[in-house]
C-alpha positions as CSV (number, residue, x, y, z in Angstrom):
1,X,59.1,107.5,50.0
2,X,55.6,107.3,50.9
3,X,55.9,103.9,52.1
4,X,58.7,104.8,54.4
5,X,56.6,107.7,55.8
6,X,53.7,105.2,56.4
7,X,56.1,102.5,57.9
8,X,57.5,105.0,60.4
9,X,54.2,106.1,61.5
10,X,52.8,102.8,62.0
11,X,55.6,100.5,63.3
12,X,58.7,102.6,64.5
13,X,60.6,99.3,65.3
14,X,60.3,97.8,62.1
15,X,61.2,101.2,60.3
16,X,64.6,101.2,62.4
17,X,65.3,97.5,61.7
18,X,64.6,98.5,57.9
19,X,66.9,101.6,58.1
20,X,69.9,99.3,59.9
21,X,69.6,96.6,57.6
22,X,70.1,99.1,54.4
23,X,72.7,100.4,56.3
24,X,74.3,97.0,56.5
25,X,73.9,96.4,52.9
26,X,75.5,99.9,52.0
27,X,78.4,99.2,54.4
28,X,79.1,95.6,52.5
29,X,78.8,96.9,48.9
30,X,81.4,99.6,49.9
31,X,83.8,97.0,52.0
32,X,83.1,93.7,49.9
33,X,82.1,94.6,46.4
34,X,84.2,97.2,45.8
35,X,87.5,95.7,45.8
36,X,85.9,93.0,43.6
37,X,85.1,95.4,41.0
38,X,88.3,97.7,41.0
39,X,91.6,96.4,39.6
40,X,95.1,97.0,40.5
41,X,97.6,98.3,38.2
42,X,99.6,94.8,38.2
43,X,95.9,93.2,37.0
44,X,95.5,95.6,34.3
45,X,99.3,94.9,33.1
46,X,98.0,91.2,33.6
47,X,95.1,91.4,31.5
48,X,96.8,93.3,28.6
49,X,99.1,90.7,28.8
50,X,96.6,88.0,28.1
51,X,94.8,89.6,25.6
52,X,98.1,89.7,23.6
53,X,98.7,85.9,24.3
54,X,95.1,85.6,23.3
55,X,94.3,83.8,26.6
56,X,92.2,84.1,29.7
57,X,94.1,84.5,32.7
58,X,91.2,82.2,34.9
59,X,92.1,79.1,32.5
60,X,95.5,78.8,34.1
61,X,97.2,78.0,37.5
62,X,98.5,80.5,39.6
63,X,96.7,83.8,38.3
64,X,98.5,86.3,40.4
65,X,101.6,85.2,38.9
66,X,100.3,85.2,35.3
67,X,101.8,84.3,32.8
68,X,103.8,81.6,34.7
69,X,100.9,79.5,35.0
70,X,99.9,79.7,31.4
71,X,103.5,79.0,30.4
72,X,103.8,76.0,32.9
73,X,100.7,74.5,31.1
74,X,101.7,75.3,27.6
75,X,105.1,74.2,27.3
76,X,106.1,70.6,27.1
77,X,109.3,68.8,27.9
78,X,111.0,68.3,24.3
79,X,110.1,71.7,22.6
80,X,112.6,72.8,20.3
81,X,113.8,76.6,20.8
82,X,111.9,77.9,18.1
83,X,108.6,76.1,19.5
84,X,109.1,78.1,23.1
85,X,109.9,81.0,21.4
86,X,106.6,81.0,19.7
87,X,104.8,80.4,22.6
88,X,106.9,82.6,25.5
89,X,106.7,86.4,23.6
90,X,105.0,89.6,24.9
91,X,107.7,89.7,27.3
92,X,109.5,93.1,28.6
93,X,112.9,91.8,28.6
94,X,114.8,88.3,28.0
95,X,118.3,87.3,29.0
96,X,120.4,84.3,27.6
97,X,122.5,82.6,30.2
98,X,124.6,80.1,28.6
99,X,123.5,77.8,26.2
100,X,121.2,76.2,28.5
101,X,118.3,79.0,30.2
102,X,116.9,81.9,29.1
103,X,115.0,84.3,31.4
104,X,112.2,86.6,30.8
105,X,110.7,89.3,32.4
106,X,107.2,90.6,32.4
107,X,105.3,93.4,34.2
108,X,108.5,95.4,34.7
109,X,107.0,98.7,35.2
110,X,107.0,97.8,38.9
111,X,110.6,97.0,39.9
112,X,109.5,95.4,43.0
113,X,106.6,93.3,41.6
114,X,107.5,92.2,38.5
115,X,107.3,88.0,37.2
116,X,110.8,86.5,35.9
117,X,110.3,82.8,34.3
118,X,113.6,81.0,33.8
119,X,113.1,78.4,30.9
120,X,115.6,75.5,30.7
121,X,117.2,73.5,28.0
122,X,118.9,70.7,27.4
123,X,122.4,70.5,26.3
124,X,120.7,69.4,23.0
125,X,118.8,73.0,23.1
126,X,115.2,71.2,23.8
127,X,113.1,72.5,26.4
128,X,113.4,71.0,29.8
129,X,111.6,72.8,32.8
130,X,110.1,76.3,33.7
131,X,111.1,77.9,36.7
132,X,109.3,80.7,38.4
133,X,110.8,82.9,40.7
134,X,108.6,83.7,43.6
135,X,108.7,86.1,46.3
136,X,111.7,84.4,48.2
137,X,114.4,86.1,46.3
138,X,115.7,87.2,42.7
139,X,118.2,85.1,41.0
140,X,121.0,87.7,39.2
141,X,121.2,87.8,35.6
142,X,125.0,89.5,35.7
143,X,126.3,86.7,33.9
144,X,123.8,86.6,31.2
145,X,123.4,88.3,27.8
146,X,120.9,90.5,26.6
147,X,118.6,88.5,24.0
148,X,116.9,84.8,22.9
149,X,118.8,81.5,22.6
150,X,119.8,80.9,18.8
151,X,118.7,77.6,18.0
């Protein structure tokens, strides 16, 4: 405090400059740093899901739509249904659609901001590809049944 009093008396323009810099740092901290350290409800759900899956969100692509990037990376064509079920877990809801697809729903606490993942199998029941629905729209699961595919 004595330093500030000394600065105010000895060099007023430097004092105002120092106060201006301190105010700029404070505003920066409020506007830039605060959002970086706060966590949205969606991010909290994703972090809990990552912990349950035993992975880190940042280790996989598409962190905003986690767990889609994780499953894109881990699932490999030719896996059996049971192999897929060992990996794709901790979902909120799952539907089987015919014999060639499953739809997994994650983070459904917010009906406007959930993640849905389509796992597609070939006619022999082996994993073929993964599809994640983006913001462009949701595909209806009206023709699907609740539950997992059987091997």
